[in-house]
C-alpha positions in Angstrom: 56.6 131.3 122.7 59.4 131.7 125.2 59.3 128.0 125.9 59.6 127.2 122.2 62.6 129.5 121.9 64.3 127.8 124.8 63.8 124.4 123.2 65.2 125.8 119.9 68.2 127.3 121.7 68.8 124.1 123.7 68.5 122.0 120.5 70.9 124.2 118.6 73.4 124.2 121.5 73.2 120.5 121.9 73.8 120.0 118.2 76.8 122.3 118.2 78.3 120.5 121.2 77.7 117.1 119.6 79.4 118.3 116.3 82.3 119.8 118.3 82.8 116.6 120.3 82.6 114.5 117.1 85.3 116.6 115.4 87.5 116.8 118.5 87.5 113.0 118.8 88.3 112.6 115.1 91.1 115.1 115.3 92.7 113.9 118.5 92.3 110.2 118.0 95.5 108.7 116.8 94.5 106.8 113.8 97.8 106.9 111.9 101.0 105.5 113.4 103.1 107.6 111.1 104.8 104.4 109.9 105.2 103.5 106.3 103.5 100.1 105.9 105.8 99.2 103.0 108.9 99.8 105.1 107.5 97.9 108.1 106.6 94.9 105.8 110.1 95.0 104.2 111.8 95.1 107.6 109.8 92.1 108.7 110.6 90.2 105.5 114.4 90.7 105.8 114.8 88.5 108.9 116.8 91.2 110.8 118.1 90.5 114.3 118.9 93.3 116.6 120.9 92.3 119.7 121.1 94.7 122.6 120.8 95.2 126.4 118.6 97.4 128.6 121.7 99.1 130.1 123.4 100.0 126.8 123.1 103.7 125.9 123.8 103.0 122.2 121.0 100.3 122.2 118.6 102.8 123.7 119.6 105.3 121.0 119.1 102.6 118.3 115.6 101.9 119.7 114.8 105.6 119.6 116.0 105.8 116.0 113.8 102.8 115.0 110.8 104.1 116.8 107.7 102.1 115.9 109.7 100.1 113.4 111.3 98.3 116.3 108.3 96.0 116.2 109.2 95.0 112.6 112.6 93.5 113.6 113.5 90.7 116.0 115.0 92.3 119.1 117.0 90.0 121.3 117.6 91.3 124.8 121.0 89.8 125.8 120.4 90.5 129.5 117.4 88.2 129.5 118.7 85.8 126.8 122.5 85.4 127.5 122.6 82.0 126.0 121.2 83.2 122.7 123.7 86.0 122.5 126.6 83.8 123.5 125.6 81.2 120.9 125.4 83.9 118.3 128.9 85.1 119.4 127.7 88.6 120.2 130.7 90.6 121.5 129.3 94.1 121.4 125.9 95.6 121.4 124.0 96.9 119.5 124.7 94.3 116.9 122.6 93.9 113.7 122.6 90.4 112.1 121.3 90.2 108.5 119.7 87.3 106.7 122.9 86.6 104.8 124.8 86.2 108.1 126.6 89.5 107.8 126.7 91.8 110.8 127.0 95.4 111.8 128.2 96.4 115.3 127.0 99.8 116.4 124.1 102.2 115.8 122.6 102.3 112.3 120.5 105.3 111.1 117.2 104.1 109.7 118.1 105.2 106.1 121.4 103.3 106.3 119.6 100.2 107.6 117.1 100.4 104.8 119.8 100.9 102.1 121.7 97.9 103.5 118.8 95.6 103.3 117.5 97.1 100.1 114.1 98.4 101.4 112.7 101.3 99.5 109.6 103.2 100.0 107.4 105.1 97.5 106.8 107.7 100.2 109.1 110.4 101.5 112.5 109.2 102.7 112.8 108.7 106.5 115.0 111.1 108.3 116.4 109.7 111.6 116.4 112.0 114.6 119.7 113.6 115.4 121.1 112.0 118.5 121.2 114.3 121.5 124.4 114.4 123.5 
């Protein structure tokens, strides 16, 4: 009888541990990037070019503001590609170049960028982080 009780206790314990591990993995696994797929697709479709350098603090701020959406735009590193930046007549970084040829020099908040290129989302509006000084 004692042996049977041990097996039952062991089985219940093992089952509880397995269930706990299953839920822990499910909860802690990052399955959602937090990015709106509509916005990411829109950014890709607009042919945006973002010129910057590694040493530019405003460029770093711009990258931080974009977060995961940075992968949805063409980032051109002027330190590694000086000819591209020279041919594009880039005088200051960060510089945004839009499909129509217009430009914006300086940091753009994500909502301003989305408004400028007419990307809208059906989900909540994106709030850019407040830059730290």
